N, C-alpha and C positions, 0 to 999 in steps of 0.2 A: 805191353805194359798194362797191368790192371789198374784202372782208375778208381780210387777210393773216394776222391773228393773232386768236385768241379768248381771252377771259378769263372765268372763272366766279368769282363772289364768294361765299364761304361765310361766313355770320354765325353766331357762337356767342354767345348772350346771356350776360352776366356776372351772377352772383348779386348782388342788390341790396346796395349799400353796400360792395362789396369789389373794389377800392379805391373810395373815394368819388368819384362822378362818372363812373366808367367804366361804359359801357352794354353794350359788346360787344367781342369780338375778331373780326377779319376775316382771311380768307386769300384770296389771289388764286391761282387755279388756271389755268394756261395750257393751253388746249385745242386749240391749233393752232400751226403755225409752228415755228421752231427751239427754242422753249422748251416745246413740247408735253410734258406730263407733269411739269413742274416747278411748284412753288408758292412763294409768298412768304407767310410767316407773321409774326406780331408786329405786325399793324396793329391799332390801337385806335380805337374809336368812343367819344367822350366827350361829356358835356354841357358846354357852355361855362360858365365860372364867372360871367361877367358877364351872360349871358342863358341861363337853364337850358332854354329852348325851342329853342336853336340847337345844332347838332352840330359837333363838331370831330373831325378824323381825324388820328391820329399814325401815323408810319411807323417801322419798326425803326431802332434806334440801338445803337451800341456805345460802351461807356465805356472810357476809358483814363486813365492817369496821365501827365501831361506831364513833360518833363525837369525842370521846376521843381517837380514834386510836386503840381501842380494836377489835380483830378479834372475831366476834360473828356469830351465825347461828340461823335460825328459820326453823321450820317444814313447808313444803309446804302444807301438808295434816294435817288438824286439825279438832277436834270436833267443830261443829258449835253451840252447845248449850251454850248460854252466862252464864248459871247458874252453873258454875263450883263450886263444893263444896270446902269449905276452909279446913284448917288443922283440925278444930274441928268437922268436919262432921263425921258421923258414917261410918263404913266400908260398910254398905248396901247402903248408899247414894253414896259413891264413886264407888262402884261396878256398880250401876245402871248408873251412869254418863259415866263410861268407858266401858260399855258393848259393844257398837258398835265397839270400837277399838279392844277389845278382840276377837270379832267375826271375824273381818277382819284379825287379826293376825292368828287365827285358820284356816281360809280359806286358807291363804298362806302356813302355815306349813303343812296342810293336803295335799295340792297339791304337795309340796316338797316330803313328805313321799311317795306319790303315784309314783312319778317319780323315786325315788331311789329304790323302791320295784320292778320296772319293770325288767324283765330279761335283762342282759347286752348285749347279742348278738342278741336279738330279735329286731324287729322294735320299735321305740319309740312310746309310747302310744299317742293317739290323746289327745290334751288338753281337760280336763274335763270341761264342762260348769257348773259352780257352780251357781245355782240360789239363789239370795238373795233378800230380800225385799228392796225397795228403802230407807226405814227408817233405814236400817242397815248400810248404807254407811255414814261414819262419817265426811262428809263435805258437 
Protein backbone atom coordinates (compact mmCIF):
# COMPACT_ATOMS: atom_id res chain seq x y z
CA UNK A 1 0.00 0.00 0.00
CA UNK A 2 1.36 3.40 -0.94
CA UNK A 3 1.25 5.79 1.99
CA UNK A 4 0.20 9.28 1.00
CA UNK A 5 -0.23 10.66 4.48
CA UNK A 6 1.07 9.70 7.90
CA UNK A 7 -0.35 10.25 11.33
CA UNK A 8 1.27 9.90 14.74
CA UNK A 9 -0.97 9.49 17.78
CA UNK A 10 0.26 10.96 21.08
CA UNK A 11 -1.48 9.79 24.25
CA UNK A 12 -1.45 11.73 27.52
CA UNK A 13 -2.92 9.77 30.42
CA UNK A 14 -5.47 11.64 32.52
CA UNK A 15 -5.11 11.71 36.31
CA UNK A 16 -7.49 9.17 37.84
CA UNK A 17 -11.02 10.40 38.38
CA UNK A 18 -10.66 13.80 36.72
CA UNK A 19 -13.21 13.84 35.08
CA UNK A 20 -14.78 10.48 35.97
CA UNK A 21 -14.34 7.91 33.22
CA UNK A 22 -11.79 9.88 31.19
CA UNK A 23 -8.65 7.84 30.68
CA UNK A 24 -6.52 9.92 28.32
CA UNK A 25 -6.24 12.76 25.85
CA UNK A 26 -5.03 12.05 22.33
CA UNK A 27 -3.56 14.23 19.60
CA UNK A 28 -3.18 13.34 15.94
CA UNK A 29 0.06 14.69 14.47
CA UNK A 30 0.24 14.68 10.69
CA UNK A 31 3.69 13.62 9.54
CA UNK A 32 3.32 13.66 5.76
CA UNK A 33 1.26 15.12 2.96
CA UNK A 34 -0.51 18.48 2.80
CA UNK A 35 -1.23 18.49 6.56
CA UNK A 36 2.40 17.75 7.53
CA UNK A 37 3.22 19.66 10.70
CA UNK A 38 -0.43 20.13 11.76
CA UNK A 39 -2.13 18.35 14.63
CA UNK A 40 -5.64 17.84 15.95
CA UNK A 41 -6.07 18.03 19.71
CA UNK A 42 -9.09 17.52 21.93
CA UNK A 43 -9.61 13.82 21.31
CA UNK A 44 -10.61 11.90 24.43
CA UNK A 45 -10.33 8.24 25.41
CA UNK A 46 -13.04 7.20 27.87
CA UNK A 47 -14.21 4.03 29.51
CA UNK A 48 -17.74 3.19 28.41
CA UNK A 49 -20.38 3.63 31.10
CA UNK A 50 -22.19 0.40 30.30
CA UNK A 51 -18.99 -1.71 30.09
CA UNK A 52 -15.97 -0.30 31.86
CA UNK A 53 -13.67 -2.70 29.98
CA UNK A 54 -14.51 -1.11 26.61
CA UNK A 55 -13.12 2.15 25.31
CA UNK A 56 -14.88 5.06 23.69
CA UNK A 57 -13.23 7.81 21.65
CA UNK A 58 -14.66 11.31 21.43
CA UNK A 59 -13.63 13.98 18.95
CA UNK A 60 -13.46 17.76 19.36
CA UNK A 61 -16.75 19.65 19.55
CA UNK A 62 -17.75 23.29 19.70
CA UNK A 63 -20.72 24.56 21.65
CA UNK A 64 -23.00 27.34 20.53
CA UNK A 65 -26.33 28.88 21.44
CA UNK A 66 -29.01 28.44 18.78
CA UNK A 67 -31.28 31.26 17.68
CA UNK A 68 -33.89 29.76 20.06
CA UNK A 69 -31.49 30.06 22.99
CA UNK A 70 -30.75 26.31 23.15
CA UNK A 71 -27.25 25.14 24.00
CA UNK A 72 -26.07 22.92 21.12
CA UNK A 73 -22.82 21.46 19.88
CA UNK A 74 -21.35 20.23 16.63
CA UNK A 75 -18.43 17.95 15.83
CA UNK A 76 -15.38 19.74 14.50
CA UNK A 77 -14.20 16.55 12.74
CA UNK A 78 -16.75 15.01 10.40
CA UNK A 79 -16.94 12.57 7.55
CA UNK A 80 -16.79 14.54 4.31
CA UNK A 81 -18.83 12.13 2.19
CA UNK A 82 -22.14 13.89 1.44
CA UNK A 83 -23.88 10.57 0.73
CA UNK A 84 -24.70 9.65 4.31
CA UNK A 85 -26.97 6.60 4.37
CA UNK A 86 -30.46 7.15 5.76
CA UNK A 87 -32.22 5.04 8.39
CA UNK A 88 -33.46 2.58 5.76
CA UNK A 89 -29.95 1.77 4.49
CA UNK A 90 -28.55 -1.70 5.03
CA UNK A 91 -26.00 -2.30 7.77
CA UNK A 92 -23.38 -2.95 5.05
CA UNK A 93 -23.98 0.50 3.56
CA UNK A 94 -23.74 2.11 7.00
CA UNK A 95 -20.58 0.15 7.82
CA UNK A 96 -18.93 1.27 4.56
CA UNK A 97 -19.84 4.91 5.22
CA UNK A 98 -18.53 4.89 8.80
CA UNK A 99 -15.43 2.74 8.10
CA UNK A 100 -12.97 5.70 8.12
CA UNK A 101 -14.32 6.84 11.49
CA UNK A 102 -14.01 3.30 12.92
CA UNK A 103 -10.41 3.06 11.63
CA UNK A 104 -9.54 6.37 13.27
CA UNK A 105 -11.10 5.28 16.56
CA UNK A 106 -9.14 2.00 16.41
CA UNK A 107 -5.94 3.93 15.72
CA UNK A 108 -6.48 5.98 18.90
CA UNK A 109 -7.52 3.02 21.09
CA UNK A 110 -4.55 0.93 19.87
CA UNK A 111 -2.18 3.79 20.78
CA UNK A 112 -3.81 4.05 24.22
CA UNK A 113 -3.49 0.28 24.80
CA UNK A 114 0.19 0.48 23.86
CA UNK A 115 0.83 3.27 26.37
CA UNK A 116 -0.87 1.51 29.28
CA UNK A 117 0.91 -1.77 28.46
CA UNK A 118 4.33 -0.10 28.88
CA UNK A 119 6.20 -0.87 32.11
CA UNK A 120 5.32 1.82 34.69
CA UNK A 121 8.86 2.44 35.96
CA UNK A 122 10.59 2.32 32.59
CA UNK A 123 10.91 5.21 30.21
CA UNK A 124 7.80 6.15 28.33
CA UNK A 125 7.72 4.57 24.88
CA UNK A 126 8.37 6.84 21.95
CA UNK A 127 5.14 7.76 20.17
CA UNK A 128 4.39 5.18 17.50
CA UNK A 129 4.02 6.57 14.01
CA UNK A 130 0.89 4.96 12.67
CA UNK A 131 0.85 5.24 8.92
CA UNK A 132 -2.54 5.48 7.30
CA UNK A 133 -3.71 6.23 3.83
CA UNK A 134 -4.96 9.76 3.19
CA UNK A 135 -8.30 8.26 2.16
CA UNK A 136 -8.71 6.90 5.69
CA UNK A 137 -8.79 10.36 7.29
CA UNK A 138 -12.48 11.18 7.73
CA UNK A 139 -12.42 14.88 6.93
